[in-house]
BAFI-3210 file (N, C-alpha, C; in Angstrom, 3 decimals, decimal comma, padded with zeros to 6 digits):
// residues 158
n [1|2|3|4|5|6|7|8|9|10|11|12|13|14|15|16|17|18|19|20|21|22|23|24|25|26|27|28|29|30|31|32|33|34|35|36|37|38|39|40|41|42|43|44|45|46|47|48|49|50|51|52|53|54|55|56|57|58|59|60|61|62|63|64|65|66|67|68|69|70|71|72|73|74|75|76|77|78|79|80|81|82|83|84|85|86|87|88|89|90|91|92|93|94|95|96|97|98|99|100|101|102|103|104|105|106|107|108|109|110|111|112|113|114|115|116|117|118|119|120|121|122|123|124|125|126|127|128|129|130|131|132|133|134|135|136|137|138|139|140|141|142|143|144|145|146|147|148|149|150|151|152|153|154|155|156|157|158]
n.u [-028,905|-028,295|-025,515|-024,883|-022,552|-022,383|-024,743|-024,239|-022,103|-023,345|-024,816|-025,313|-022,702|-022,136|-021,231|-019,506|-019,305|-017,281|-017,384|-015,170|-015,013|-013,521|-014,111|-015,001|-013,866|-013,251|-012,091|-010,521|-009,429|-007,652|-008,717|-007,117|-006,429|-008,836|-012,420|-013,684|-011,322|-009,282|-011,244|-012,210|-012,635|-013,984|-012,588|-013,461|-015,245|-015,819|-018,369|-017,866|-018,800|-020,872|-020,280|-021,250|-022,543|-021,138|-018,886|-017,706|-017,080|-015,201|-013,140|-012,414|-011,496|-009,341|-007,705|-007,186|-006,346|-005,574|-006,684|-008,635|-012,091|-015,094|-018,474|-020,303|-022,617|-025,456|-026,007|-026,703|-028,133|-027,851|-028,020|-025,557|-023,896|-020,991|-019,736|-020,019|-019,422|-019,317|-021,424|-023,296|-024,884|-024,878|-023,977|-023,744|-021,837|-021,257|-018,708|-016,434|-012,990|-011,087|-008,426|-005,001|-003,241|-004,040|-002,641|-001,331|-002,135|-002,711|-001,265|-001,483|-004,096|-004,872|-003,939|-003,232|-004,158|-006,050|-007,179|-010,093|-011,892|-015,373|-016,713|-015,079|-014,345|-012,378|-012,218|-012,799|-015,653|-016,486|-019,677|-020,880|-019,750|-020,925|-023,608|-023,390|-022,479|-024,581|-026,616|-025,505|-025,361|-028,075|-029,243|-030,893|-031,511|-030,542|-032,160|-032,530|-034,724|-035,411|-033,614|-030,724|-027,465|-025,274|-022,314|-021,134|-020,573|-023,017|-024,572|-027,973|-029,776|-027,653]
n.v [-117,017|-113,564|-111,855|-108,908|-107,445|-108,354|-107,308|-104,564|-104,308|-104,545|-102,284|-099,153|-096,745|-093,248|-091,066|-088,125|-086,093|-083,606|-081,080|-078,843|-075,589|-073,125|-070,371|-071,314|-073,751|-077,056|-079,019|-082,063|-085,448|-088,424|-091,517|-093,894|-097,223|-097,778|-098,464|-097,621|-097,086|-095,469|-093,790|-090,357|-088,070|-085,860|-084,472|-086,114|-088,153|-090,393|-089,635|-088,640|-089,566|-087,230|-085,099|-082,377|-082,066|-080,036|-079,797|-082,311|-082,066|-079,913|-081,076|-083,410|-082,276|-080,746|-082,841|-084,286|-082,535|-080,064|-077,442|-074,511|-074,299|-072,530|-071,210|-073,460|-075,636|-077,745|-080,187|-082,749|-085,998|-089,456|-093,071|-095,505|-098,360|-100,242|-102,977|-105,729|-104,918|-102,213|-099,840|-096,998|-094,096|-091,168|-087,849|-084,814|-081,871|-078,563|-076,125|-073,364|-072,608|-070,103|-069,353|-070,531|-073,546|-076,920|-079,740|-083,028|-084,912|-087,481|-089,656|-092,391|-092,787|-091,105|-089,943|-087,323|-083,835|-081,768|-078,848|-078,645|-077,551|-077,035|-077,658|-079,374|-081,967|-084,643|-088,205|-091,532|-090,331|-090,415|-091,455|-089,815|-087,305|-086,572|-086,250|-084,170|-082,043|-081,821|-080,993|-078,599|-077,072|-076,846|-075,824|-077,279|-079,348|-082,594|-085,361|-088,605|-090,879|-093,442|-094,766|-096,917|-096,520|-098,508|-100,579|-101,313|-097,806|-095,985|-093,227|-092,661|-092,299|-091,439]
n.w [125,187|124,865|126,018|128,031|127,131|124,496|123,413|123,653|121,906|119,468|119,172|117,509|116,886|117,505|115,074|114,050|111,355|109,822|107,749|106,617|105,534|103,414|101,966|098,741|098,993|100,213|102,925|102,643|103,163|102,216|103,284|105,439|106,507|107,950|108,065|104,932|103,666|101,292|100,362|099,983|102,593|105,126|108,219|111,313|113,723|116,482|118,841|122,164|125,515|127,114|125,444|123,299|119,939|118,603|120,296|119,902|117,172|117,209|118,812|117,335|114,909|115,861|116,819|114,456|112,377|113,374|113,093|113,912|114,240|113,281|113,402|113,316|111,869|111,775|109,273|108,180|108,887|109,279|108,785|108,703|107,358|107,318|106,103|108,390|110,937|111,479|112,357|112,240|113,572|112,035|112,375|110,835|110,243|108,970|108,706|109,300|108,696|109,102|109,132|109,209|108,364|107,637|109,358|109,062|111,502|112,185|110,695|110,257|109,682|107,662|104,440|104,037|104,248|102,054|100,302|098,381|095,534|095,688|093,386|092,055|093,193|094,661|093,854|094,975|096,793|100,218|101,304|103,195|102,717|100,300|101,053|102,977|101,387|099,531|101,268|102,239|099,846|099,125|101,365|102,941|105,684|105,632|106,613|106,885|107,776|107,060|105,264|105,113|104,570|102,829|102,434|099,121|099,431|097,979|096,660|096,858|093,874|092,394]
ca.u [-029,163|-027,262|-024,979|-024,872|-021,459|-022,720|-025,753|-023,598|-021,260|-024,190|-025,450|-024,565|-021,937|-022,465|-020,104|-019,725|-018,509|-017,072|-016,910|-014,582|-014,994|-012,798|-014,641|-015,620|-012,972|-013,548|-010,935|-010,724|-008,252|-007,879|-008,709|-006,200|-006,458|-010,119|-013,486|-013,662|-009,972|-009,225|-012,268|-011,944|-013,585|-013,573|-012,309|-014,624|-015,011|-016,820|-018,778|-017,524|-019,851|-020,923|-019,976|-022,246|-022,104|-020,105|-017,671|-017,096|-016,509|-013,987|-012,120|-011,939|-010,720|-008,073|-006,909|-006,823|-005,665|-005,039|-007,216|-009,735|-013,290|-016,138|-019,729|-020,679|-024,038|-025,935|-026,453|-027,317|-028,168|-028,173|-027,594|-024,595|-023,276|-019,824|-019,498|-020,866|-018,969|-019,321|-022,800|-023,260|-025,767|-023,913|-024,444|-022,753|-021,859|-020,403|-018,150|-015,389|-011,660|-010,698|-006,973|-004,207|-003,233|-004,164|-001,493|-001,762|-001,778|-002,967|-000,822|-001,886|-005,512|-005,130|-002,755|-002,922|-005,305|-005,955|-008,368|-010,644|-013,025|-016,630|-017,155|-014,061|-013,949|-011,704|-013,044|-014,203|-016,059|-017,240|-021,086|-021,177|-019,360|-021,938|-024,800|-023,078|-022,413|-025,951|-027,324|-024,907|-025,733|-029,517|-029,695|-031,870|-030,924|-030,916|-032,353|-033,196|-035,095|-035,697|-032,509|-029,450|-026,474|-024,454|-021,171|-020,284|-021,361|-023,570|-025,556|-029,224|-030,072|-026,419]
ca.v [-115,694|-112,589|-111,183|-107,443|-106,952|-108,655|-106,345|-103,269|-104,339|-104,458|-100,969|-098,226|-095,659|-091,941|-090,431|-086,737|-085,677|-082,158|-080,498|-077,534|-074,768|-071,855|-069,894|-072,398|-074,899|-077,980|-079,781|-083,513|-086,297|-089,805|-092,371|-095,038|-098,169|-097,955|-098,643|-096,506|-096,830|-095,068|-092,780|-089,007|-087,732|-084,764|-084,930|-086,537|-089,333|-090,835|-088,761|-089,122|-089,336|-085,890|-084,056|-081,914|-082,270|-079,027|-080,156|-083,430|-081,530|-079,154|-081,999|-084,262|-081,453|-080,431|-084,063|-084,798|-081,598|-078,936|-076,109|-074,050|-074,120|-071,623|-071,179|-074,863|-075,795|-079,083|-080,310|-084,021|-087,108|-090,682|-094,350|-096,071|-099,644|-100,602|-104,366|-106,227|-104,494|-100,761|-099,375|-095,654|-092,956|-090,145|-086,472|-084,068|-080,421|-077,766|-075,039|-072,609|-072,433|-068,895|-069,191|-071,708|-074,652|-078,222|-080,646|-084,415|-085,323|-088,921|-090,199|-093,787|-092,790|-090,179|-089,663|-085,895|-082,940|-080,810|-078,050|-078,953|-076,741|-077,791|-078,077|-080,274|-082,808|-085,900|-089,403|-091,627|-089,612|-091,080|-091,086|-088,719|-086,050|-086,263|-085,755|-082,879|-081,032|-081,628|-080,188|-077,255|-076,358|-076,579|-075,187|-078,169|-080,377|-083,919|-086,332|-089,742|-091,795|-094,777|-095,405|-097,302|-096,493|-099,690|-100,852|-100,145|-096,579|-095,407|-092,216|-092,936|-091,386|-091,065]
ca.w [125,703|124,528|127,191|127,962|126,300|123,107|123,000|123,506|120,714|118,289|119,110|116,652|117,474|116,947|114,396|113,654|110,206|109,913|106,498|106,870|104,322|103,333|100,689|097,978|099,120|101,304|103,390|102,588|103,192|101,772|104,472|105,505|107,601|108,639|107,085|103,993|103,177|099,893|100,101|100,478|103,648|106,004|109,584|112,084|114,527|117,456|119,926|123,503|126,511|127,674|124,458|122,338|118,556|118,319|121,035|119,184|115,931|117,540|119,295|116,245|113,980|116,528|116,875|113,134|111,472|114,100|112,798|114,746|113,421|113,769|112,651|113,139|111,580|111,457|107,882|107,805|109,832|108,560|109,337|107,777|107,677|106,518|106,469|109,474|112,253|111,619|112,224|112,788|113,388|111,667|112,462|110,069|110,344|108,103|109,501|108,628|109,278|108,379|109,065|109,557|107,406|108,308|109,474|109,150|112,851|112,297|109,405|110,104|109,309|106,551|103,605|104,147|104,041|100,953|100,005|097,062|095,105|095,806|092,054|091,485|094,318|094,290|093,850|095,373|097,995|101,276|101,144|104,108|102,061|099,295|101,746|103,582|100,327|099,022|102,262|102,239|098,618|099,069|102,598|103,572|106,520|105,143|107,681|106,263|108,847|106,529|104,537|105,714|103,509|103,055|101,583|098,886|099,575|096,759|096,998|096,136|092,774|091,682]
c.u [-027,993|-026,811|-024,929|-023,779|-021,720|-023,752|-025,119|-022,752|-022,083|-024,898|-024,635|-023,775|-022,424|-021,188|-020,483|-018,756|-018,462|-016,519|-016,468|-014,477|-014,109|-013,153|-015,361|-014,787|-013,357|-012,287|-011,282|-009,387|-008,625|-007,669|-007,742|-006,584|-007,766|-011,186|-013,509|-012,279|-010,006|-010,267|-011,815|-013,047|-013,076|-013,123|-013,607|-014,295|-016,121|-017,096|-018,415|-018,671|-019,744|-020,623|-021,217|-021,708|-020,976|-018,805|-016,948|-016,413|-015,203|-012,842|-011,542|-011,081|-009,365|-007,154|-006,379|-006,026|-005,268|-005,529|-008,374|-010,933|-014,293|-017,398|-020,219|-022,188|-024,355|-026,418|-027,091|-027,207|-028,536|-027,666|-026,731|-024,078|-022,097|-019,450|-020,437|-020,539|-018,989|-020,725|-022,894|-024,557|-024,797|-024,585|-023,362|-022,962|-020,987|-019,942|-017,084|-014,089|-011,037|-009,198|-006,282|-004,317|-003,282|-002,844|-002,030|-001,282|-002,061|-002,573|-001,136|-003,343|-005,832|-003,840|-002,306|-004,152|-005,029|-007,274|-008,796|-011,818|-014,288|-017,153|-016,164|-013,490|-013,271|-012,669|-012,181|-014,454|-016,792|-018,688|-021,460|-020,868|-020,425|-023,186|-024,562|-023,111|-023,793|-026,752|-026,816|-025,375|-027,213|-030,021|-030,719|-031,130|-031,446|-030,979|-033,176|-033,466|-035,317|-034,478|-031,368|-028,471|-025,442|-023,275|-021,646|-021,137|-021,747|-024,637|-026,830|-029,469|-028,850|-026,222]
c.v [-114,775|-111,889|-109,682|-106,921|-107,227|-107,665|-104,980|-103,219|-104,169|-103,105|-100,047|-097,216|-094,358|-091,358|-089,011|-086,421|-084,164|-081,631|-079,068|-076,794|-073,537|-071,296|-071,035|-073,682|-075,726|-078,769|-081,265|-084,228|-087,699|-090,739|-093,541|-095,933|-098,396|-098,248|-097,401|-096,183|-096,518|-094,037|-091,434|-088,609|-086,524|-085,323|-085,356|-087,761|-089,577|-089,769|-089,428|-088,787|-087,918|-084,771|-083,640|-082,227|-081,297|-079,339|-081,316|-082,932|-080,791|-080,089|-082,832|-083,483|-081,104|-081,652|-084,490|-083,831|-080,279|-077,560|-075,794|-073,771|-073,198|-071,820|-072,596|-074,977|-077,239|-079,137|-081,643|-085,043|-088,351|-091,901|-095,048|-097,402|-099,842|-102,011|-104,768|-105,618|-102,989|-100,250|-098,053|-094,887|-091,805|-088,783|-085,621|-082,572|-079,813|-076,581|-074,324|-072,689|-071,279|-068,705|-070,477|-072,789|-075,977|-078,987|-082,066|-084,994|-086,803|-089,603|-091,668|-093,899|-091,940|-089,943|-088,221|-085,080|-081,979|-080,069|-078,352|-078,028|-077,604|-078,276|-079,038|-081,157|-084,093|-087,077|-090,578|-090,867|-090,543|-090,587|-089,896|-087,372|-085,623|-085,676|-084,388|-081,787|-080,778|-080,756|-078,752|-076,448|-075,995|-075,807|-076,021|-079,209|-081,725|-084,879|-087,475|-090,792|-093,220|-095,488|-095,804|-097,370|-097,578|-099,756|-101,574|-098,896|-096,054|-094,435|-092,497|-091,874|-090,981|-091,943]
c.w [125,364|125,803|126,949|127,025|124,825|122,588|122,767|122,243|119,445|118,164|118,223|117,480|116,846|116,361|114,029|112,523|110,158|108,593|106,767|105,544|104,512|101,965|100,006|098,030|100,350|101,642|103,420|102,657|102,734|102,959|104,317|106,674|108,335|107,596|106,195|103,475|101,684|099,508|100,656|101,449|104,431|107,353|110,264|112,890|115,517|118,515|121,251|124,458|127,060|126,703|123,690|120,943|118,216|119,051|120,359|117,922|116,224|117,963|118,158|115,248|114,583|116,537|115,505|112,287|112,113|113,713|113,748|113,854|114,110|112,939|112,310|112,971|111,222|110,011|107,528|108,935|109,031|109,293|108,285|108,290|106,746|106,941|107,593|110,820|112,474|111,309|112,958|112,585|113,174|111,676|111,812|110,201|109,264|108,946|108,682|109,417|108,514|108,263|109,477|108,497|108,162|108,300|109,602|110,485|113,128|110,986|109,194|109,653|108,087|105,784|103,738|103,808|102,902|100,815|098,572|096,772|095,177|094,460|091,383|092,593|093,849|094,376|094,287|096,680|098,950|101,167|102,016|103,446|101,057|099,943|102,384|102,512|099,738|099,980|102,256|101,028|098,570|100,284|103,353|104,415|106,041|106,324|107,110|107,328|108,355|105,952|105,454|104,550|103,799|102,074|100,327|098,936|098,212|097,168|096,198|095,049|091,991|090,478]
res [x|x|x|x|x|x|x|x|x|x|x|x|x|x|x|x|x|x|x|x|x|x|x|x|x|x|x|x|x|x|x|x|x|x|x|x|x|x|x|x|x|x|x|x|x|x|x|x|x|x|x|x|x|x|x|x|x|x|x|x|x|x|x|x|x|x|x|x|x|x|x|x|x|x|x|x|x|x|x|x|x|x|x|x|x|x|x|x|x|x|x|x|x|x|x|x|x|x|x|x|x|x|x|x|x|x|x|x|x|x|x|x|x|x|x|x|x|x|x|x|x|x|x|x|x|x|x|x|x|x|x|x|x|x|x|x|x|x|x|x|x|x|x|x|x|x|x|x|x|x|x|x|x|x|x|x|x|x]
***
């Protein structure tokens, strides 16, 4: 019989990815020490109990890079697996940071934050980034109810 704590451990977590834009530039950092190490990704993290998606986005951005974001819009939703222990329902937003420069407030998790032109992004990109940008460019909210994106992250059709 599976105990309650074992069942809870197998449930997916909710992650919120936050692509911050300034004009045609996107803020990305190279991940360290967690699933996806070596991949470029935007700020983001786990939703806390009682938070809205926008509240999670604002909190995670403040914790990771210290900028204030505005104009938060939903762009994609998907299911992701990284290995056997990281299973997420991921909700992604795009927003703006009109002023201030990012600071690396979690150096154990990120090499540093840089602005990249949307047409000249670094590689390799975390799958979430690819989906956020595809949604942003087309104006279509990407919600894939069937696919589970698995390690290694490969964007379908790429």
